[in-house]
C-alpha positions in Angstrom: 275.2 123.3 69.4 275.1 120.2 67.2 277.9 118.9 64.9 276.2 120.2 62.0 275.8 123.3 63.4 279.6 123.7 63.4 280.6 122.5 60.5 277.4 124.5 58.7 279.5 127.8 60.6 282.8 126.4 59.6 282.1 126.8 56.0 282.9 129.3 53.9 280.4 131.4 52.6 280.1 131.1 49.1 278.3 129.0 46.2 276.4 126.5 46.6 273.9 128.5 49.0 272.0 125.4 50.3 268.7 126.3 52.3 267.2 123.7 54.6 265.7 123.1 57.7 267.7 123.4 60.8 267.1 122.7 64.4 269.2 123.4 67.6 269.8 121.2 70.5 268.0 124.2 72.8 264.4 122.4 71.0 264.4 125.9 68.4 264.0 125.1 64.3 263.4 127.4 61.0 261.7 125.6 58.4 262.1 126.7 54.9 260.4 126.3 51.7 261.1 127.9 48.8 258.8 128.7 45.4 259.7 127.0 41.8 261.5 129.9 41.1 263.2 130.9 44.5 261.8 134.1 44.7 259.9 133.9 46.8 261.1 131.7 50.5 259.1 131.2 53.3 260.9 130.2 57.1 259.1 129.3 59.9 260.3 129.4 63.4 259.5 127.1 65.5 260.6 127.5 69.8 261.4 130.4 72.7 263.4 133.3 71.1 266.9 133.3 72.4 269.9 134.9 71.4 271.4 131.7 69.5 268.2 131.6 67.9 268.4 134.6 66.6 271.9 133.2 65.3 270.5 130.3 63.6 267.8 132.5 61.9 270.6 135.1 60.6 272.2 131.8 58.4 269.2 131.2 56.7 268.0 134.5 55.7 271.9 135.3 55.0 271.2 132.8 52.5 267.6 134.2 51.3 269.8 137.1 50.4 272.4 134.9 48.5 270.3 134.1 45.7 267.7 135.2 43.4 264.9 135.7 46.5 262.3 138.7 46.3 260.0 138.1 49.4 260.4 136.3 52.3 257.8 135.4 54.3 258.7 135.1 58.1 256.4 132.9 59.8 255.6 133.7 63.5 252.9 132.0 64.9 254.9 129.2 66.8 257.5 131.9 68.0 257.5 131.9 71.6 258.4 135.5 73.0 256.0 137.1 75.5 258.2 140.3 75.8 258.6 141.0 72.1 262.2 141.2 73.0 263.4 139.9 69.3 261.5 143.3 67.8 265.0 144.6 67.5 266.1 141.9 65.4 263.9 141.6 63.5 263.8 145.9 62.7 267.3 144.8 61.8 266.4 142.2 58.9 264.4 143.9 57.7 266.2 146.8 56.9 269.0 145.1 55.8 267.1 142.9 53.4 265.5 146.4 51.7 269.1 147.6 51.8 270.4 144.8 50.1 272.2 145.2 46.8 269.4 143.2 45.7 267.0 144.4 47.5 264.3 141.7 49.8 261.2 142.6 50.8 260.3 140.9 54.3 257.3 140.1 55.5 255.9 138.4 58.7 252.7 136.8 59.3 251.6 136.5 63.2 248.8 136.8 64.7 247.3 140.5 66.1 247.4 140.2 70.1 251.1 140.0 71.9 253.9 142.2 72.6 255.9 141.3 69.8 252.3 141.9 67.0 251.9 145.6 68.3 255.2 146.3 68.1 255.6 145.4 64.6 252.0 147.0 63.5 252.9 150.0 65.7 256.4 150.9 64.7 257.0 154.8 64.2 258.6 155.4 60.7 258.4 153.0 58.0 258.3 149.5 59.4 257.5 145.7 57.6 254.4 144.5 56.1 252.5 142.3 59.4 249.7 139.7 57.7 247.7 137.8 59.9 248.8 134.1 58.1 250.5 132.8 55.5 247.8 132.5 53.6 247.5 136.1 53.3 250.8 136.9 53.0 251.2 134.9 49.9 248.4 136.3 48.1 249.6 139.9 48.6 252.7 139.1 47.1 252.0 137.7 44.2 250.1 140.6 43.0 253.4 142.5 43.5 255.1 139.7 41.0 255.4 141.0 37.4 254.4 137.7 35.4 256.2 139.4 31.7 259.6 139.1 33.5 258.9 135.2 34.1 258.9 132.2 31.5 258.4 129.0 33.1 257.1 125.6 31.7 256.4 121.7 33.5 257.8 119.4 31.7 258.5 115.6 31.9 261.2 113.4 32.7 262.2 112.6 29.5 265.5 113.4 28.2 264.0 114.9 24.6 262.9 117.9 27.5 265.8 118.9 28.4 266.4 120.8 24.8 262.8 121.7 26.2 264.2 123.6 28.8 267.1 125.1 27.0 265.0 126.4 24.0 263.3 128.1 26.7 265.7 130.1 28.2 267.1 131.0 24.8 264.0 132.2 24.1 263.4 134.4 27.1 266.8 135.5 26.5 266.1 137.2 22.8 262.6 138.2 24.2 264.8 140.3 27.5 267.4 141.4 25.0 270.1 138.9 26.8 271.8 137.0 23.9 274.9 137.8 26.1 274.0 135.1 28.9 272.0 132.7 27.0 274.4 130.3 26.1 275.7 129.9 30.0 272.2 130.6 30.7 271.5 127.3 28.2 274.3 125.3 29.5 273.2 126.0 32.8 269.7 124.8 32.6 270.9 121.8 30.5 272.3 120.4 33.9 270.4 120.7 36.5 267.3 119.7 33.9 268.9 116.9 33.3 269.4 116.0 36.9 265.6 116.4 37.5 265.3 113.3 34.6 269.0 111.2 36.2 268.5 111.8 39.7 264.7 112.4 40.5 262.3 111.0 37.8 259.2 113.1 38.4 257.3 116.0 36.5 259.9 119.3 36.8 259.2 123.1 36.3 262.0 125.0 35.3 261.6 128.9 35.3 264.1 131.5 33.4 263.2 134.6 35.2 265.2 138.3 35.6 265.2 140.5 38.9 268.1 143.4 39.3 271.1 143.1 37.0 270.9 139.5 36.6 269.3 136.5 34.7 267.7 133.5 36.9 267.3 129.9 36.0 265.7 127.6 38.2 264.1 123.9 38.5 261.9 122.2 40.8 261.3 118.6 40.6 259.5 116.4 43.2 262.7 114.4 45.0 262.8 116.2 48.0 266.7 114.7 48.7 269.3 117.3 47.9 271.8 114.6 47.4 273.9 116.9 49.7 277.3 115.4 49.2 277.2 115.6 44.6 276.0 119.6 45.6 278.4 120.4 48.2 281.9 119.0 46.2 281.6 120.5 42.9 285.0 122.5 43.2 287.5 119.8 42.0 290.9 121.0 40.6 292.2 121.3 37.2 290.6 123.3 33.7 287.1 123.3 33.8 287.2 120.7 30.1 288.9 118.1 31.7 286.6 117.9 34.7 283.6 117.4 32.4 280.3 118.7 33.0 277.2 118.4 35.5 277.3 120.2 39.1 281.0 121.5 38.3 280.1 123.5 35.1 277.1 125.2 37.4 279.1 126.1 39.5 282.1 127.8 37.7 280.0 129.8 35.0 277.3 131.1 37.6 277.3 134.2 39.3 275.5 132.5 42.4 273.9 129.1 42.9 272.1 126.6 45.3 269.5 124.6 46.4 266.1 125.0 48.9 263.1 122.2 49.8 259.8 123.0 47.9 256.4 121.7 48.4 256.6 118.4 47.5 260.8 118.5 46.6 263.1 120.9 46.3 264.1 123.6 43.5 267.8 124.2 42.7 268.8 127.6 41.0 271.7 129.9 39.5 272.4 133.2 38.5 273.9 134.7 35.9 275.3 138.4 36.2 
């Protein structure tokens, strides 16, 4: 295991939840990509199945369950598991996701051949949905999403658009009768949108949506770099008013927050309860 792996294991499981592509010296990899809301995540597996690979996958799934994710597409098309040894792992992960405090829909993609494919498709009792490929799974999951629970806007990298992002959050909270969360949500989206304008300098998408008992905000830009040192070091000592704004403010008032890769960039999200 690499030094990066050791650091990831040693870090307490608390915000910010940073979901990234991970590699192992055994030659395995787990790729990650979220949509603009961070509510749908695609995980791609590469390499030969083994218990250490399972630990690697578990870490990524754990980060998905910690965030606003409601669906995870697990792409097994590049996983080498001739004998289907990973079946028990996948069934346990699927059940855990279904029974989470905020349930997550776990679906799988792999061709209709091989031991693992047959076992997943023909398991006794309740079983996960299995698709032939990622595009098929994307269409199915999109059909399950409710547009009524999501407000979204694509904005330019101009400071005035930060105010537009705040207004979007205010209107959504009013429409959903969540005015008690509006001030905190607007403060969070101000910081996330402001970072997109200042640091990414690209068009960005701001989203506010709700699931279960939580309100979520997300900002996707076209700059892939997470700037890890800014995301990880967000809890300096002292009261909030003496620390200024920025990510420390997000960390202080969000129930959970984090970041993940998105197609052509990244998405940073935060949740309020």
